[in-house]
C-alpha positions in Angstrom: -2.8 -17.8 -74.1 -6.5 -18.2 -74.7 -7.0 -16.1 -71.5 -5.9 -13.0 -73.3 -8.4 -13.2 -76.2 -11.4 -10.9 -76.4 -14.2 -13.2 -77.8 -17.7 -12.1 -78.6 -19.0 -13.2 -75.2 -17.1 -10.4 -73.5 -18.2 -7.7 -75.9 -21.4 -5.7 -76.1 -22.5 -6.0 -79.7 -26.1 -5.1 -80.1 -27.7 -1.7 -80.0 -30.3 -2.9 -77.5 -27.5 -3.8 -75.1 -26.1 -0.3 -75.3 -29.5 1.3 -74.9 -30.3 -0.8 -71.8 -26.9 0.1 -70.4 -27.4 3.9 -71.0 -30.9 3.9 -69.5 -30.4 1.6 -66.5 -26.7 1.8 -65.8 -24.8 3.8 -63.3 -22.8 6.6 -64.9 -19.2 7.1 -63.7 -17.5 10.3 -64.9 -13.9 11.2 -65.2 -12.2 14.0 -67.1 -11.9 12.1 -70.4 -14.3 9.2 -70.0 -17.8 8.3 -69.0 -18.6 4.7 -68.1 -22.1 3.3 -67.9 -22.0 0.2 -65.6 -24.7 -2.3 -64.9 -24.6 -5.6 -63.1 -24.7 -8.1 -66.0 -26.6 -11.4 -66.3 -23.7 -13.2 -67.9 -20.8 -15.0 -66.2 -18.1 -12.5 -67.1 -17.5 -8.8 -67.6 -18.6 -7.4 -70.9 -17.4 -4.2 -72.6 -18.6 -1.8 -75.2 -16.7 1.2 -76.5 -18.2 4.4 -77.9 -16.1 7.2 -79.4 -18.1 9.7 -81.4 -17.0 11.8 -84.3 -16.8 14.8 -82.0 -13.6 13.3 -80.5 -11.6 13.3 -83.7 -11.2 11.8 -87.1 -11.4 8.0 -87.8 -7.7 7.4 -87.3 -7.8 9.0 -83.8 -11.0 7.3 -82.8 -9.7 3.9 -83.8 -6.5 4.5 -81.9 -8.4 5.3 -78.8 -10.7 2.2 -79.2 -7.6 0.0 -79.7 -6.1 1.3 -76.5 -9.3 0.8 -74.5 -9.8 -2.7 -75.9 -6.2 -3.7 -75.1 -6.5 -2.3 -71.6 -9.7 -4.2 -70.9 -8.3 -7.4 -72.5 -5.4 -7.5 -70.0 -7.5 -6.5 -66.9 -10.9 -8.1 -67.5 -10.3 -10.7 -64.8 -9.3 -8.1 -62.1 -12.8 -6.5 -62.1 -15.0 -8.3 -59.6 -18.4 -9.6 -60.5 -20.1 -9.8 -63.9 -20.8 -6.3 -65.2 -21.7 -4.7 -68.5 -19.5 -1.7 -69.1 -19.8 0.9 -71.8 -16.8 3.3 -72.0 -17.6 6.5 -73.8 -14.7 8.7 -74.9 -14.9 12.5 -74.6 -13.3 15.4 -76.4 -9.6 16.0 -75.8 -8.6 12.3 -75.8 -6.8 12.7 -79.1 -4.3 15.2 -77.6 -3.1 12.6 -75.0 -0.3 10.1 -75.5 -1.0 6.4 -75.2 0.6 6.3 -71.7 -1.7 9.2 -70.6 -4.8 7.5 -71.9 -3.8 4.3 -69.9 -3.4 6.4 -66.8 -6.8 7.9 -67.3 -8.3 4.4 -67.8 -6.6 3.3 -64.5 -8.5 6.0 -62.7 -11.7 5.1 -64.4 -11.5 1.4 -63.6 -10.6 2.0 -60.0 -13.8 4.1 -59.8 -15.7 1.2 -61.5 -14.4 -1.4 -59.0 -15.2 0.9 -56.1 -18.7 1.5 -57.3 -19.6 -2.1 -57.2 
């Protein structure tokens, strides 16, 4: 049961971590997401989620962040290595259903694992 938690050790929390990732990380683009990926120094994968106000109102942004967080929580062990990943949501995400967002995340994470 503890395996499915998302503790602080697997999240990017500080602004400096996000800035380092955006400057030095490899950018992976899909239609609705951009992922900045950098080989991490920790022992596990860490995730950060960025969804700006351009995407939608607070309710829509929080829904997207919840879906991404839950997706990563279930699949964090399937990504090889220890990487820092920042997922950035783009415009148009609010028009998609939850199932469609998960399909788009599947495509993104297959690109992330292939890029490693």
